[in-house]
Structures are given as C-alpha cells and as structure tokens.
C-alpha positions as CSV (number, residue, x, y, z in Angstrom):
1,X,3.7,-12.9,17.8
2,X,6.7,-12.8,19.9
3,X,8.6,-15.8,19.4
4,X,7.4,-15.0,15.5
5,X,8.8,-11.3,16.1
6,X,12.4,-13.1,17.6
7,X,12.7,-14.4,14.6
8,X,11.1,-14.4,11.4
9,X,12.6,-18.5,9.9
10,X,10.6,-20.1,12.6
11,X,8.5,-23.1,12.2
12,X,5.5,-22.7,14.2
13,X,3.6,-26.4,14.8
14,X,0.2,-27.5,16.9
15,X,-1.6,-24.3,16.2
16,X,-5.1,-25.9,16.0
17,X,-5.2,-26.9,19.1
18,X,-5.9,-22.9,19.5
19,X,-8.9,-23.0,17.6
20,X,-10.8,-25.1,20.2
21,X,-10.2,-22.3,23.2
22,X,-13.3,-21.0,23.8
23,X,-12.0,-17.6,24.7
24,X,-11.2,-17.3,21.9
25,X,-14.2,-17.2,20.4
26,X,-15.6,-14.4,23.2
27,X,-12.7,-12.2,21.9
28,X,-14.1,-12.8,18.7
29,X,-17.5,-12.1,18.9
30,X,-16.3,-9.1,21.1
31,X,-15.0,-7.9,17.4
32,X,-17.5,-9.0,15.2
33,X,-20.8,-8.0,17.0
34,X,-20.2,-4.0,17.3
35,X,-19.7,-4.0,13.2
36,X,-22.3,-3.1,10.8
37,X,-22.3,-6.4,9.3
38,X,-23.1,-8.4,12.2
39,X,-26.8,-8.7,11.6
40,X,-25.7,-9.0,7.7
41,X,-27.3,-12.2,6.6
42,X,-25.1,-15.0,4.9
43,X,-26.8,-18.1,2.8
44,X,-28.4,-18.3,6.2
45,X,-30.5,-16.6,8.8
46,X,-27.6,-17.1,11.1
47,X,-26.2,-13.4,12.7
48,X,-24.8,-12.4,15.5
49,X,-28.4,-12.3,17.8
50,X,-28.0,-16.1,17.8
51,X,-24.7,-16.7,19.8
52,X,-24.7,-17.8,22.8
53,X,-22.2,-20.7,24.6
54,X,-24.3,-23.9,23.2
55,X,-23.2,-22.3,20.2
56,X,-19.5,-22.2,21.3
57,X,-20.1,-25.3,22.3
58,X,-20.7,-26.8,19.4
59,X,-18.8,-25.1,17.4
60,X,-15.7,-25.9,19.3
61,X,-16.6,-29.9,19.1
62,X,-17.4,-29.7,15.4
63,X,-13.4,-28.3,15.1
64,X,-12.4,-30.7,17.2
65,X,-13.8,-34.2,15.5
66,X,-13.2,-31.9,11.6
67,X,-16.5,-32.4,10.7
68,X,-16.4,-28.8,10.8
69,X,-17.4,-27.2,7.6
70,X,-17.7,-23.9,6.1
71,X,-21.0,-22.5,4.3
72,X,-21.4,-21.5,0.8
73,X,-20.5,-17.2,1.3
74,X,-23.3,-15.1,-0.4
75,X,-23.1,-13.1,-3.3
76,X,-23.1,-9.6,-3.6
77,X,-22.6,-7.5,-6.1
78,X,-21.1,-3.7,-4.8
79,X,-20.4,-1.0,-7.2
80,X,-16.9,0.3,-7.3
81,X,-16.4,3.5,-6.0
82,X,-17.4,6.4,-9.2
83,X,-18.1,4.1,-11.6
84,X,-21.7,3.4,-12.7
85,X,-20.7,0.5,-15.0
86,X,-17.7,-1.3,-13.0
87,X,-18.8,-4.0,-10.0
88,X,-17.8,-5.6,-7.1
89,X,-17.7,-9.1,-6.1
90,X,-18.5,-9.8,-2.3
91,X,-19.0,-12.6,-0.6
92,X,-20.7,-12.9,2.2
93,X,-19.9,-15.5,5.4
94,X,-22.9,-16.5,7.7
95,X,-21.6,-15.3,11.1
96,X,-20.4,-18.2,12.6
97,X,-18.1,-19.2,9.3
98,X,-17.3,-15.2,10.2
99,X,-16.4,-16.3,14.0
100,X,-14.3,-19.1,13.1
101,X,-12.8,-17.2,10.5
102,X,-12.1,-14.5,13.3
103,X,-10.2,-16.6,15.7
104,X,-8.5,-18.1,12.9
105,X,-7.3,-14.8,11.5
106,X,-6.0,-14.5,15.5
107,X,-4.0,-17.3,15.3
108,X,-2.7,-15.9,12.0
109,X,-2.0,-12.4,12.7
110,X,0.6,-13.4,15.1
111,X,2.5,-15.9,13.4
112,X,2.7,-13.2,10.2
113,X,2.0,-10.2,11.2
114,X,6.0,-10.0,12.5
115,X,7.2,-11.5,9.4
116,X,5.1,-9.0,7.0
117,X,7.2,-6.7,4.7
118,X,7.4,-3.0,6.0
119,X,6.8,-2.3,3.2
120,X,3.2,-3.7,3.5
121,X,0.7,-1.4,4.1
122,X,-2.7,-2.6,3.3
123,X,-4.8,-4.5,6.0
124,X,-2.2,-4.5,8.7
125,X,-3.0,-3.5,12.5
126,X,-1.5,0.4,13.0
127,X,-1.5,0.7,9.2
128,X,-3.8,2.0,6.4
129,X,-3.7,4.8,3.1
130,X,-1.8,6.9,5.0
131,X,0.8,5.5,6.3
132,X,1.6,4.6,3.3
133,X,1.4,8.1,1.7
134,X,4.0,9.0,4.5
135,X,6.1,6.6,4.0
136,X,6.1,7.6,0.4
137,X,7.0,11.0,1.0
138,X,9.9,9.9,3.1
139,X,11.2,7.3,1.0
140,X,11.0,8.4,-2.5
141,X,13.1,11.6,-2.3
142,X,14.7,12.1,-5.8
143,X,13.7,9.3,-7.6
144,X,13.6,9.8,-11.7
145,X,11.2,7.3,-12.5
146,X,7.6,5.7,-11.3
147,X,6.1,2.5,-11.8
148,X,2.5,2.3,-11.0
149,X,1.8,-1.7,-10.7
150,X,-1.3,-3.5,-10.7
151,X,-2.6,-7.3,-9.9
152,X,-5.7,-7.8,-12.7
153,X,-8.2,-9.5,-10.7
154,X,-5.9,-10.1,-7.8
155,X,-7.7,-11.2,-5.1
156,X,-10.4,-13.3,-7.3
157,X,-6.9,-14.7,-9.2
158,X,-5.3,-16.4,-5.7
159,X,-3.8,-20.1,-6.4
160,X,-5.5,-21.7,-3.6
161,X,-2.3,-24.7,-4.4
162,X,0.1,-21.4,-4.1
163,X,-1.3,-20.2,-1.4
164,X,-1.6,-23.5,1.1
165,X,2.1,-24.2,0.2
166,X,3.3,-20.7,1.3
167,X,1.6,-21.5,4.4
168,X,2.7,-24.7,4.5
169,X,6.4,-23.3,4.6
170,X,5.6,-21.7,7.7
171,X,3.0,-23.8,9.1
172,X,3.2,-27.0,10.1
173,X,-0.5,-27.9,11.3
174,X,-1.7,-30.4,9.2
175,X,-5.1,-30.0,10.8
176,X,-5.2,-25.9,10.2
177,X,-4.2,-25.8,6.7
178,X,-7.0,-28.6,5.8
179,X,-9.5,-25.7,8.0
180,X,-8.1,-23.5,5.9
181,X,-9.0,-25.4,2.4
182,X,-12.1,-25.7,3.5
183,X,-12.6,-21.9,3.7
184,X,-11.3,-21.8,0.3
185,X,-13.0,-23.9,-1.2
186,X,-16.5,-23.8,0.6
187,X,-17.4,-22.1,-2.5
188,X,-20.2,-19.3,-2.9
189,X,-24.4,-19.0,-3.9
190,X,-25.1,-16.8,-5.9
191,X,-29.0,-16.1,-7.4
192,X,-29.4,-19.7,-5.5
193,X,-26.9,-21.6,-7.1
194,X,-24.3,-23.1,-6.0
195,X,-20.2,-22.1,-7.5
196,X,-17.6,-24.0,-6.9
197,X,-14.1,-22.1,-6.7
198,X,-10.8,-22.3,-7.9
199,X,-9.2,-20.2,-7.0
200,X,-9.3,-16.7,-6.0
201,X,-10.4,-15.5,-1.7
202,X,-13.6,-14.0,-1.7
203,X,-13.9,-10.4,-1.0
204,X,-16.0,-9.5,2.5
205,X,-14.6,-12.3,4.2
206,X,-12.7,-11.8,7.1
207,X,-10.0,-14.0,6.8
208,X,-9.4,-13.2,3.1
209,X,-7.4,-9.6,3.6
210,X,-4.4,-11.8,5.8
211,X,-4.7,-14.6,3.4
212,X,-4.4,-12.1,0.3
213,X,-1.6,-10.6,1.9
214,X,0.2,-13.7,3.0
215,X,0.5,-14.4,-0.5
216,X,1.6,-11.5,-1.8
217,X,4.5,-10.6,1.1
218,X,6.0,-13.4,-1.1
219,X,6.0,-10.2,-3.8
220,X,7.5,-8.1,-1.0
221,X,10.5,-10.0,-0.1
222,X,11.0,-10.6,-4.2
223,X,11.1,-6.3,-4.0
224,X,13.9,-6.5,-1.5
225,X,15.5,-8.7,-3.3
226,X,15.8,-6.8,-6.5
227,X,15.9,-3.6,-4.7
228,X,19.4,-5.4,-3.3
229,X,20.9,-6.5,-7.0
230,X,19.9,-3.4,-8.3
231,X,21.1,-0.7,-5.9
232,X,24.6,1.0,-6.9
233,X,26.7,3.7,-5.3
234,X,27.3,7.4,-6.4
235,X,30.7,7.3,-8.3
236,X,30.9,10.8,-6.6
237,X,29.0,13.3,-4.4
238,X,29.1,16.1,-6.3
239,X,28.4,16.9,-9.8
240,X,31.5,17.8,-11.5
241,X,30.1,21.1,-12.4
242,X,29.6,21.8,-8.8
243,X,32.3,20.4,-7.6
244,X,34.2,23.2,-9.7
245,X,32.0,26.3,-8.4
246,X,32.3,25.0,-5.1
247,X,36.6,24.9,-4.9
248,X,36.5,28.4,-6.5
249,X,34.8,30.1,-3.6
250,X,36.3,27.9,-1.0
251,X,39.9,29.4,-2.8
252,X,38.2,32.7,-2.2
253,X,37.4,32.3,1.1
254,X,40.9,31.1,2.1
255,X,42.9,34.4,0.4
256,X,40.0,36.4,2.8
257,X,40.8,35.6,5.6
258,X,44.4,37.4,4.6
259,X,42.5,39.8,2.5
260,X,42.4,43.9,3.2
261,X,41.2,47.6,2.3
262,X,40.0,47.3,-1.8
263,X,40.6,43.2,-2.0
264,X,38.9,42.5,0.3
265,X,35.8,44.3,-0.3
266,X,36.7,42.3,-4.1
267,X,37.0,38.8,-3.1
268,X,33.5,39.6,-1.3
269,X,31.4,40.3,-4.2
270,X,33.5,37.1,-5.9
271,X,32.3,35.3,-2.9
272,X,29.1,36.4,-3.4
273,X,28.2,35.8,-6.5
274,X,30.2,32.3,-6.3
275,X,27.9,31.5,-3.5
276,X,24.9,32.5,-6.2
277,X,25.8,30.2,-9.2
278,X,26.3,27.0,-6.5
279,X,22.6,27.5,-6.0
280,X,21.9,27.7,-9.9
281,X,23.8,24.6,-10.5
282,X,22.7,20.7,-10.0
283,X,24.2,19.9,-6.7
284,X,24.1,15.9,-6.3
285,X,25.5,13.6,-9.3
286,X,22.9,11.3,-10.1
287,X,25.3,8.6,-11.0
288,X,23.6,6.2,-8.2
289,X,21.2,3.1,-8.7
290,X,18.3,3.1,-6.0
291,X,15.0,1.4,-6.2
292,X,12.0,2.1,-3.2
293,X,8.5,0.3,-3.2
294,X,5.6,0.3,-1.5
295,X,2.5,-2.0,-1.6
296,X,-1.2,-0.9,-0.3
297,X,-3.7,-4.5,-1.1
298,X,-2.8,-5.1,-5.3
299,X,-1.3,-1.9,-5.4
300,X,2.4,-1.0,-5.7
301,X,4.3,2.1,-6.4
302,X,8.6,1.9,-7.7
303,X,10.7,4.8,-7.3
304,X,13.5,4.8,-9.8
305,X,16.7,6.5,-9.6
306,X,17.9,5.5,-12.8
307,X,17.5,5.5,-16.4
308,X,14.0,4.0,-18.6
309,X,15.5,1.0,-19.6
310,X,16.7,0.7,-15.6
311,X,12.6,0.7,-14.9
312,X,11.5,-1.5,-18.2
313,X,14.2,-4.6,-17.0
314,X,12.7,-4.3,-13.2
315,X,9.0,-4.2,-14.9
316,X,9.3,-7.1,-16.2
317,X,11.1,-8.8,-13.4
318,X,8.0,-8.1,-11.7
319,X,5.7,-9.5,-14.4
320,X,7.6,-12.9,-14.8
321,X,7.5,-13.7,-11.3
322,X,3.9,-12.1,-10.8
323,X,3.6,-14.5,-13.5
324,X,5.5,-18.0,-12.7
325,X,5.5,-17.6,-9.0
326,X,2.1,-16.0,-8.0
327,X,0.4,-17.7,-11.5
328,X,-1.5,-14.0,-12.2
329,X,-1.1,-11.2,-14.5
330,X,0.3,-7.8,-13.7
331,X,-2.0,-5.7,-15.8
332,X,0.1,-3.6,-19.0
333,X,-2.9,-1.1,-18.9
334,X,-2.3,0.5,-15.6
335,X,1.2,-0.8,-15.0
336,X,2.9,2.6,-16.4
337,X,6.2,3.6,-16.5
338,X,6.0,7.5,-15.3
339,X,9.1,10.3,-15.2
340,X,9.2,11.8,-11.8
341,X,8.0,15.0,-12.9
342,X,4.4,13.7,-14.3
343,X,2.3,13.2,-12.1
344,X,2.0,9.2,-10.9
345,X,-1.4,7.8,-9.8
346,X,-1.6,5.8,-5.8
347,X,-3.7,5.8,-3.4
348,X,-6.3,8.1,-5.0
349,X,-3.7,10.5,-5.5
350,X,-1.3,12.5,-8.3
351,X,2.2,12.0,-6.8
352,X,5.2,13.8,-8.7
353,X,8.7,14.8,-7.9
354,X,9.1,18.7,-7.7
355,X,12.2,20.7,-9.4
356,X,12.0,23.3,-7.8
357,X,15.6,25.6,-7.0
358,X,13.8,28.6,-5.4
359,X,16.4,29.3,-2.0
360,X,14.9,29.4,1.5
361,X,17.1,30.0,4.4
362,X,17.4,28.1,7.2
363,X,18.9,28.2,11.0
364,X,22.6,28.1,9.0
365,X,22.2,29.2,5.2
366,X,20.3,29.1,1.9
367,X,19.1,25.6,0.9
368,X,16.5,24.5,-2.3
369,X,14.6,22.7,0.9
370,X,11.6,21.7,-2.1
371,X,14.0,20.1,-5.2
372,X,13.6,16.6,-5.7
373,X,10.7,16.7,-3.0
374,X,7.6,14.5,-3.3
375,X,4.6,16.0,-3.4
376,X,1.2,14.7,-3.2
377,X,-2.4,16.6,-5.3
378,X,-5.6,15.6,-4.4
379,X,-6.5,15.1,-8.9
380,X,-8.6,17.8,-9.7
381,X,-11.5,16.3,-13.0
382,X,-11.6,13.1,-10.8
383,X,-11.9,13.8,-6.9
384,X,-12.5,18.1,-7.0
385,X,-15.1,18.2,-9.4
386,X,-16.8,15.2,-8.3
387,X,-17.2,16.5,-4.7
388,X,-18.1,20.0,-5.3
389,X,-20.9,18.7,-8.1
390,X,-22.2,15.7,-4.6
391,X,-22.1,18.6,-2.6
392,X,-24.1,21.3,-4.7
393,X,-21.0,23.3,-4.7
394,X,-21.4,24.2,-8.1
395,X,-23.0,23.7,-11.2
396,X,-23.0,23.3,-14.9
397,X,-25.9,25.9,-16.8
398,X,-27.3,25.0,-20.5
399,X,-24.2,26.3,-22.6
400,X,-21.6,24.3,-20.3
401,X,-19.9,27.2,-17.5
402,X,-20.0,26.1,-14.1
403,X,-21.5,28.4,-11.9
404,X,-21.2,28.2,-8.2
405,X,-24.7,27.7,-5.8
406,X,-25.7,30.0,-3.5
407,X,-25.5,28.4,0.5
408,X,-28.3,30.1,2.0
409,X,-27.6,28.3,5.6
410,X,-24.9,30.6,5.0
411,X,-25.8,33.8,4.9
412,X,-26.4,34.7,8.9
413,X,-23.3,33.1,10.1
414,X,-20.8,35.2,12.0
415,X,-17.0,35.7,10.7
416,X,-15.6,34.9,13.6
C-alpha cells in the first residue's frame, strides 16, 4: 500500500504469489468467521465450520497449479427497503470461495485504495454514508443546482471486458487477472438451475464492492476532469450593489474620524443605516463557475454554480461517458436537475441550500451565518411517518385521522 500511495501511476507485477501465503488465509478467516453469514451455505454445505490447516493447503495447492475453480453462487432475492414489490438479487458464495475472495480483496485493496478518488465514499475503509454527508455539507456550500445521478442496474451491468481492461492497466500479472476472470464468470444457481454470468458483480460477494469501486473510479476520474474544465474564477468578488453601498459606508467612516458635534451624530446614524442596508443586499458575486461531485456506490450527486444550461451540458457529458466507456446507462427518470432551493434526494436525505438573510453576532461582527449553507432534512413522508407507524407511536383511524398511541410502559417513569 505504501508503494501505491507514493506513486499512483505505479504498475504492479507478481501479485499472485501473495495468494499462496498461508498467513493471509488465517487473517481472512479471522475476519469472516465473526460475520453473521459465516454459517450461510452457498450451493454446497461448505461453511466456516470446516476450516483447517489442511483445507488452506489444499486451496493454496489448487491456486499454485491453477486448477482452482470457483463454484457458482446461490442466488436469493431480498426485498428492498420500504418496497413490497421490488427485490434485490443477492449472490451467496461457498465459504471456500469467500476465503479466497477475501485474500484477493486484501491484495487489490492495498493496490487500489490509495489511488481512489477523495470524492468516493462507498465500500471503503474509514468511509461511509456519514463521511459522504459531511463532505456534502462542506463542499456544496453556495451551489445553485443539483444533479442527482443514478446508474441503472449498476452492479448487474458491470461489463467484464471493461473491468478486466481497467485492472490490467494497473496490474500486469496474468495469473491474478485469470483468477479474477474466473470469479466473474463463475455463474449462479437459481432454483437449482445453472446460469452463466455475462456481466455484473453479484451483490453479496466479498470482492464485488471493491471491483465495483475499481470500475466506478473511472467515473470519478472523469468527474474530476469535467470539474477542472468547467471551473471559472469570479470576475469580481462583490456584487455591484454591495460594492456601491460599501463605498458609501467607507466614505462616511472616513469623515467620522474628523467630525465633531452634530455632524458626528448624523454620520454615526448614516453608518448604522448603511450597515443595515448591506445585510439586505447579496454580497458575493455569482460570476464564477464551479462543479462539485460526491459518489456513494452507484449513487452520485453533482453541485453546480452556474446556469441550468450548464447542468444540462454536464448531464449529457456524464451520460455519454457512462454509455460509451463504462457500457452502462444513466437512469433518466432518477437523474434529475433540481434548483438548490428545492430538495434533492441523496442517501435517504432531502438536501437543499438555505437562502436565509438573518444575521447573527459573531466574534467580530454580524454575519448571515446560515445563508447558502447546506441543509440535510429527513424526509417526513418516506422516513418519519413509516418509523412512527412501525414503532406503534401513532395510528390511523377509520376516518383517516392520525392519533397517538399511549405507551403505557412510560407511565411510571420519572421525569429526572
């Protein structure tokens, strides 16, 4: 990992030899056996209970002579959150395949993790939804438009040829590439029928999240390229209206230094009046153009300082890149252009940029502390109301009214 961190463009060779190290399999087992799915069966009865030194030796020997063949994953369908009709396909590998995948994941993560974009937060160590939302609040201050991005069926439509081509540009090890190719083409069993996999990384596999990040890192690099090309600095720092009032205030304060008597009283009133006017006028000029980007798994959001036409152009650029280079499709019904004073949906939150002219005292002066800051709201209809119904806090009567349900276990609780 240190070599990859020092030089992002470094090419790695002879990585397959790490697949033959027994100590890595003990580390992999130590991580896997504690998971809830350790006892979950794939297409056979192979689980974490059958782990032994002999088993490691057999796996290493099969990898050494390249006779190792991953078994098809067992496909199950789990319902999506808050949806009774839509289901998500889940691939369940056998435990031996999980073990080999975990070792392979550790090797690939050491190579790729230092090279991943800072704008990517999904399926990465020390990064999660919370870090993505914190970055959103920090980076998207003052944006005028949101572009909500969603790739249609991302995990099921990852092109194997493109993925292997991306990995091959960084890793020049034919045996390791061959092993990755075997996992991609292992297939799946559904209702005891074998199905060949032509594309995609099965959700549920140990290595699938990392492979999807390697694949979508190409999108992250493209986003950085678009952001650099789109950037334009401000023509001027202040708006003309603000600058005009500021000039009058500075002149009044200059006269105030030598004024006395009634003239000083009048100048003090004028300075106070001009300060009040300044707080009602937009301060920063919106002549700059900036694009911000954050991705979590296959969901991404773009913040734009510019016009709606700029957003439409950026959306077309992303759509063309995803179609031509990643061989996937941008979901038109979910990829929306929204003004930042309206709510855009990202990671289950309604995101918007405040327009609030209220001033608050700070250490030095009065400031509009909330203006153009990012606000994260929990959706009331989609999140809060279902939570209240699920926890039996409220109920709906026959005439459609909402009533609270008495929680008797709280009756005798102290107020302290």
